[in-house]
C-alpha positions in Angstrom: -173.8 94.9 6.5 -175.3 91.5 7.0 -174.8 88.8 4.5 -177.7 87.1 2.8 -178.2 83.5 4.0 -177.7 81.1 1.0 -180.7 79.1 -0.1 -180.9 75.4 0.1 -180.4 75.1 -3.7 -177.3 77.4 -3.6 -175.8 75.3 -0.8 -176.6 72.2 -2.8 -175.1 73.6 -6.0 -171.9 74.6 -4.1 -171.5 71.2 -2.4 -172.5 68.8 -5.2 -172.1 70.9 -8.5 -173.2 69.1 -11.7 -175.0 66.3 -9.8 -177.7 68.7 -8.7 -178.4 69.6 -12.4 -178.4 65.9 -13.4 -180.8 65.1 -10.6 -183.2 68.0 -11.3 -183.3 67.4 -15.2 -183.7 63.6 -14.6 -186.7 64.2 -12.3 -188.2 66.8 -14.7 -187.8 64.4 -17.7 -189.6 61.5 -15.8 -192.2 63.9 -14.5 -193.0 65.3 -18.0 -193.1 61.8 -19.5 -195.5 60.5 -16.9 -197.7 63.6 -17.2 -197.9 63.6 -20.9 -198.7 59.8 -20.9 -201.4 60.4 -18.4 -202.9 63.3 -20.4 -202.8 61.3 -23.6 -204.3 58.2 -22.1 -207.4 59.1 -20.4 -207.2 62.1 -18.1 -210.1 64.5 -19.1 -208.4 67.7 -20.1 -211.6 69.5 -20.9 -211.9 71.1 -17.4 -208.3 72.2 -17.5 -208.7 73.6 -21.0 -211.9 75.4 -19.9 -210.1 76.9 -16.9 -207.0 78.1 -19.0 -209.0 79.3 -22.0 -210.1 82.5 -20.3 -206.6 83.6 -19.4 -204.8 86.3 -21.5 -202.7 85.1 -24.4 -204.1 81.5 -24.2 -206.7 80.3 -26.7 -208.4 77.1 -27.1 -206.6 76.3 -30.3 -203.3 76.3 -28.4 -204.5 74.1 -25.7 -205.7 71.3 -28.0 -203.5 68.7 -29.7 -199.9 67.8 -29.0 -198.9 71.3 -28.0 -201.8 71.7 -25.5 -200.9 68.3 -24.0 -197.2 69.4 -23.5 -198.3 72.8 -22.2 -200.7 71.3 -19.7 -198.1 68.8 -18.6 -195.6 71.5 -18.0 -198.1 73.5 -16.0 -198.9 70.5 -13.9 -195.1 69.9 -13.4 -194.8 73.4 -12.0 -197.6 72.7 -9.6 -195.6 69.6 -8.4 -192.5 71.7 -7.6 -193.2 71.6 -3.9 -192.9 67.7 -4.1 -190.0 67.5 -6.5 -187.7 70.0 -4.8 -187.4 67.9 -1.6 -186.9 64.9 -3.8 -183.9 66.6 -5.5 -182.5 67.4 -2.0 -182.9 63.8 -1.0 -181.4 62.2 -4.2 -178.6 64.5 -5.1 -176.1 63.0 -2.6 -176.6 59.6 -4.1 -176.4 60.9 -7.7 -173.2 62.7 -6.7 -171.7 59.4 -5.4 -172.7 57.6 -8.6 -171.0 60.3 -10.6 -167.9 60.0 -8.6 -168.2 63.4 -7.0 -167.7 62.2 -3.4 -170.0 61.8 -0.5 -170.6 65.5 -0.1 -169.3 68.2 2.2 -165.9 67.7 3.8 
């Protein structure tokens, strides 16, 4: 039987442990803060609301106001995942050193 090759995230978790979680959550918090600020301060949400309004379980009432802003920011953050994942891979070793977790694999 062949063994499954571990994903990059699995290797990263095994090597750096909690530093991966700290890095990932920090990037997500920064990302959400920036996206919510952009949406609240001038980005026209009407095209996004019109696009999402036709989807099942989503109504215009849900997409307006604070809940809608946070929901749209979250949806946009998921679209940015291909950019943030390499950022996590790049920043985690430095975060691990700052946390005193060593320089990485032995």
